[in-house]
C-alpha positions in Angstrom: -37.8 149.6 111.7 -38.1 146.7 109.3 -36.9 143.1 109.6 -34.4 143.8 106.7 -33.0 146.9 108.5 -32.6 144.9 111.7 -30.9 142.1 109.8 -28.6 144.5 108.1 -27.6 146.0 111.4 -26.9 142.5 112.8 -24.9 141.5 109.8 -22.7 144.6 110.2 -21.6 143.7 113.7 -18.0 142.6 114.4 -18.8 139.0 115.3 -21.1 138.6 112.3 -18.4 140.0 109.9 -15.8 137.7 111.6 -18.0 134.6 111.0 -18.8 135.6 107.4 -15.2 136.3 106.5 -13.7 133.3 108.2 -13.0 130.2 106.2 -13.8 127.8 109.0 -16.2 129.5 111.5 -19.4 129.1 109.5 -18.7 125.5 108.5 -17.8 124.7 112.2 -21.1 126.3 113.4 -23.0 124.5 110.7 -21.4 121.1 111.7 -22.3 121.7 115.4 -25.8 122.8 114.4 -26.5 119.7 112.3 -25.1 117.3 114.9 -27.1 118.9 117.7 -30.3 118.9 115.7 -29.8 115.2 114.9 -29.7 114.5 118.7 -32.7 116.8 119.3 -34.9 115.2 116.7 -33.7 111.7 117.5 -34.4 112.1 121.3 -37.8 113.7 120.6 -38.6 110.8 118.2 -37.8 108.3 121.0 -40.3 109.9 123.4 -42.9 110.4 120.6 -42.7 106.8 119.5 -43.2 105.7 123.1 -46.2 107.9 123.4 -47.6 106.5 120.1 -47.1 103.0 121.5 -44.7 102.0 118.8 -41.6 101.5 120.9 -40.6 100.8 124.5 -44.2 99.9 125.4 -43.0 98.2 128.6 -41.2 101.3 129.9 -43.0 104.1 131.7 -43.3 107.3 129.8 -41.9 109.2 132.7 -38.8 107.0 132.7 -38.2 107.5 128.9 -38.8 111.3 129.3 -36.4 111.5 132.2 -33.7 109.7 130.2 -34.0 111.5 126.9 -35.1 115.1 127.7 -31.8 116.2 129.2 -30.1 115.4 125.8 -33.0 117.1 124.0 -32.7 120.4 125.9 -28.9 120.4 126.0 -28.6 119.9 122.3 -31.5 122.3 121.5 -29.5 125.0 123.3 -26.3 124.1 121.4 -28.2 124.0 118.1 -29.8 127.4 118.9 -26.4 129.0 119.6 -24.8 127.5 116.5 -27.8 128.4 114.4 -27.6 132.0 115.7 -23.9 132.2 114.7 -24.9 131.0 111.2 -27.8 133.5 111.1 -25.8 136.6 112.0 -23.2 135.9 109.3 -25.9 136.4 106.6 -28.8 137.8 108.5 -30.5 139.5 105.5 -30.3 136.4 103.4 -31.8 134.2 106.1 -34.4 136.7 107.3 -35.8 137.0 103.7 -35.5 133.3 102.8 -38.9 131.5 102.7 -37.6 128.1 103.9 -35.8 129.8 106.8 -39.0 131.6 107.7 -41.0 128.4 107.5 -38.4 126.6 109.7 -38.7 129.3 112.4 -42.6 129.1 112.2 -42.5 125.3 112.5 -40.2 125.6 115.5 -42.8 127.8 117.1 -45.5 125.3 116.3 -43.4 122.5 117.8 -42.8 124.5 120.9 -46.5 125.3 121.3 -47.4 121.7 120.8 -44.9 120.7 123.5 -46.3 123.4 125.9 -49.9 122.3 125.3 -49.0 118.6 125.8 -47.0 119.3 129.0 -49.7 121.6 130.5 -52.8 119.6 129.7 -51.9 116.0 128.9 -48.6 115.2 130.6 -49.9 116.7 133.9 -52.0 113.5 134.3 -49.3 111.1 133.3 -49.6 109.1 136.5 -53.0 107.7 135.2 -51.4 106.2 132.1 -47.7 106.0 132.7 -47.2 102.3 133.4 -49.9 99.9 132.1 -52.5 101.9 130.2 -52.0 103.0 126.6 -51.3 106.7 126.1 -54.4 108.8 125.8 -55.5 110.1 122.4 -54.3 113.6 123.2 -50.8 112.3 123.9 -50.8 110.4 120.6 -52.0 113.4 118.7 -49.3 115.6 120.3 -46.6 112.9 119.5 -47.7 112.7 115.9 -47.8 116.4 115.5 -44.3 116.6 117.2 -42.8 114.1 114.7 -44.4 116.0 111.8 -43.2 119.4 112.9 -39.7 118.2 113.6 -39.4 116.4 110.2 -40.7 119.6 108.6 -38.1 121.6 110.5 -35.3 119.4 109.2 -36.6 119.5 105.6 -36.9 123.3 105.7 -33.4 123.5 107.2 -32.0 121.5 104.3 -33.9 123.8 101.9 -32.3 126.8 103.5 -28.8 125.5 102.7 -29.7 124.9 99.1 -31.6 128.2 98.5 -29.2 130.6 100.3 -26.0 131.3 98.3 -23.0 130.3 100.3 -20.5 133.1 99.7 -18.7 132.8 103.1 -15.0 133.1 103.7 -12.5 135.8 103.1 -12.9 137.9 99.9 -10.6 137.0 97.0 -7.3 138.9 97.1 -3.6 138.5 96.1 -2.8 137.7 99.7 -5.3 134.8 99.6 -4.7 132.8 96.4 -7.0 129.9 97.6 -10.0 132.2 97.9 -9.2 133.8 94.5 -9.1 130.3 92.8 -12.3 129.3 94.6 -14.0 132.5 93.5 -13.1 131.9 89.9 -14.7 128.5 89.8 -18.0 128.4 88.2 -20.0 125.4 89.5 -22.2 125.4 86.3 -19.1 125.1 84.1 -18.0 121.9 85.9 -18.9 118.6 84.3 -21.7 116.6 85.9 
């Protein structure tokens, strides 16, 4: 069974069709996804910048982590759910879209970086939490984290520009707004 056949099956499910044919469900999911990702990346950046010694140098790393990570994990879950709703509505398009594939790969790299950091470096945080600068391994992990998350956001933006957005109800006599919108040719509009 190929990725495309799995994506085709996903796209044919009732919830996926409902999202794809709704005028508001996809934009609502996208709005929630973008807002949640903003909090995820922002909260991760706060911790990464502390690890790099750029901000909040006087605050213990554990204190910063304790304050921001609940927001990170909550919003990551929200972003994953909203992103999944977006994905199912056009699963074949997303599954075969290179920027989307890169985004998923970068998410895996960011997750692996986090797991390695927490398993090897953060486990000894009591030695450098308060007064000592973060060890080189923590700084490398923080730098990689920032790079991965910026790349995730860039790839996410590329997905929205490379995947044709043909969501909403199909044009019909009972839906004049969709008919008018379907007749508009973006290339024919003046710049």
